N, C-alpha and C positions, 0 to 999 in steps of 0.2 A: 504494500500500500504506500502510495506517495504522500509525503508530508505536504500540508497546505501552508503551515507556518510553524516556526520554532521560537520559543522563548529561551534565550541563552544568558544565563547568569543575570537575570533581570532583577533590578532593585528599584524601589520607589521610596524616596525620602521627601517628605513635605517641607515647606519653608519653615515651619515651626520646629523642625528637627525630628518629628515622628517618623520612624522607619516602618513603613507600611508593608513592604515586601522585601525579601532578601534571598538572593541565590536561587531564583526560580528557574528551573530548566524543564521545559516541556516541549514535546513535539506533538502537534495536532494533525492527524491524518485526514485525507480527503474522505468525505462522506461518513465521518464519525459523528456520533451524538455523545458529547462529553459533558458531564455535569461537574461543576466546581462546587464542592460541598465543604462546609466548615462553620465554626462558630462565628458569631458577630465579631468583627474586627480582624478577621484573618486575611483580609485583602482580596477576597474573591471578586468583589465588584470593582476594586481598583485594577486588578489584572484585566478584567473585561474592558474597562474604559481605556486602558493602554492599548489593548489589541484593536479597539475601535478607532484609535487615534484621537481620543477625547482628552487624554492625559499623557504627559511626556514621561518617558523612561529616564530615571536618574542615572543609572548605569546598566551595562549589559545591552542587549539588543533584541528586537523582534524581527526575525528574518522571514521573508515571504517566498513562496514557491514562484519559480519563473512562469508558471502557468497563469499567475495573477499579474497581468501586465499593469493594471491600475487597481490595486487592491482596495483603495478607498471607495471606488465606485462599485465594488462587488460585495460590500458588507451592508447588512441591515441590522438595526438595533431596536429591540423592544425594551422600553424602560420599565421601571417598577410601577409607575402609574401611567395610565393612558395620556398621551400628549396630543390631543386632537384639537383642530381648529374649531372653536365653538360656533363660528359664523358660517361654516361650510357643511353641506350635507355629507352623509356617509360616503357616497360615491366620490365626491370631490376630495375628501380626506384620503381615501385610498388611492385616488388618481395622482395625488401630489408628487410622489417621487418620479413617476413617469412624466408628468408635466414638466418638472424641472429638467428632465433629459430631452425635452422638446417633443414629446409624444402628444399628439392632439387628443382631445376628449373622445372624438369618434374612433380614432385608431386604438385608443386604450380600452374602449368599452368592453370588448370580449374578454380581455385580460382581467379587468376590474370585476366584471360580473362573475367570472369564473372563480376568482379567489374569494369573493363574498359568499358564493355558494359553498365553497369548501369549509367556511367557518360558520355556515348556517345563518347568514344574514342577507340572503338574496332578496328578501322581502322588505329590507330596511334601507335600501340604497338612497331613497329620497328623504329620509328623516334627518333631523339635526341631532348632534350628540346629547343635548339636554333631554331628548326624548328616550334615551337609552338607559338601561341599568348599568351599574358598574362593570359587571361581567361582559355585557355586550360591547361596551366601550373598549374593553381589553381585546375583544375579538376584532374590532375594527383596527386597533393598533397592530395586531398580528397580521391581519390581511394586508395592511399597508406595507409592513415589512416584507411580506411574501410576494407582493405584486411584481417586484422587479426581478424575481427569480434569482436571488443572491447566491453567490458561491459560499458565503459564510453568514449564518444567522446567529446573532448574539442576543441572549435573553437574560435580563438582570432581575431575577426574582419577581416576575410580573405578578401583581396582586390578582386574586381571584382566578388563578391559573387553573382552568378546568377544561382546557382544550387538548388534553393528552392524546386522545386517539386521532383527532383531526391533525394535530401537529405531526404525529408520527406518520400518518398517511401522506402528508405533504412532503415530509423529509424523505420518505422512501421513494415517492414518485419523482421528485425533483433532484434528489441526490446531492443536496447541499450539505455542508458541514454545519453542525449546531454546537454552540457552547452555551450551556444553561447554568446560571448561578442560582443556587437554592440552599435552603437550610433543612430541606425535607429528605430524610433517608428514603421514605417510601416512594416519592415521586422520582427521585434520582434513579432508584433501582428499576422502576417501571419503564422509564423513558430511555435510559442510557445504554450504550454498549461499552462505556468506560466512565469511571468515577474518579476524579482527582480530589483527594481529601487534603484540606489545608489546616495548618495550625496557626495560631495568632501570636502576634507581638514577638518578633516580626513575622509577617505572613510567609509561610513556606509550605512546600509540598511534603507531606509525610506518608502518603499512600497513593498508589495509582492502580486502581482495580479494574480489570476487564470484566464486564458483565456478559459472560459468554452464553447468552440465551437468544434463540432465534426470533426474528420478526416475520410477519407482523405479530404484535402483542395485543391481546384483548384484555378486557377486565377479568376474564377467567384466569389469566396469568397470575393475578394477585392471590388467587386461592391455591396455588401450587406449592409443593414443598421446596422447589428450587427458589421461588421468590422469597419465601420465608428464610431460607438459608442465607441468601444474599443480603437480606435486610439485617440479619444478625451480624454478618461479617462486616458490613458497612457501618453498622452502629458501633461495633467494637473499635473500628478505625477512627470513627468520629469521637468516641470517648477518649482514645489515646491522644487525639488532636487537642482536646481540652486540657490534657495533662502536660502538654508541651508548650506552656507559656514561658516566654523569656529565655 
């Protein structure tokens, strides 16, 4: 499997002197679904923001595959809270990244309608965000991130994240790489084929666990002995992360 990006001895120190990340070495492969899991303050969101180019690396480097000629244009980011334009209807919110790239409304229609259908919002294209529930707003945010068919999807602990099966279906169909920041053992095991467990102060990787279970996964997977075993193993690694402070 070819690597999409590599973090090489990455460190992040803030202006106030806080060392958020230290000595992070990770290779993320193409079409992986990777969860960053760890306690609050372990730097998992910081790492995600550096990968997205939203925060600078203090030392070390993030190296990208030659296949990504313009990696900044091939990344989509789903933030913790929906960041929608309140004055724009759902269709226009999802169309936005295509519009920025010069795709007309008419040319984008099939693509936007298709991704709205994937997240179960095809009937809500003409409504405003204020008319949606919190969970539906998050679905719009995910649809907007998916509409450009990114090579890399970054998800930073999205609130009300209940799109597990839809997200996995899109991930399998479109074959993009996903990095998902979470504090939930159960969601990380269900979604991922790899879990990176991080310890805090300073943030660093203490376990890198391959979840060697086949896709597609359905809710029935949660009732299997394999799922339970993985949850125990990941929980133990997370407990060890909590013991590795300082």
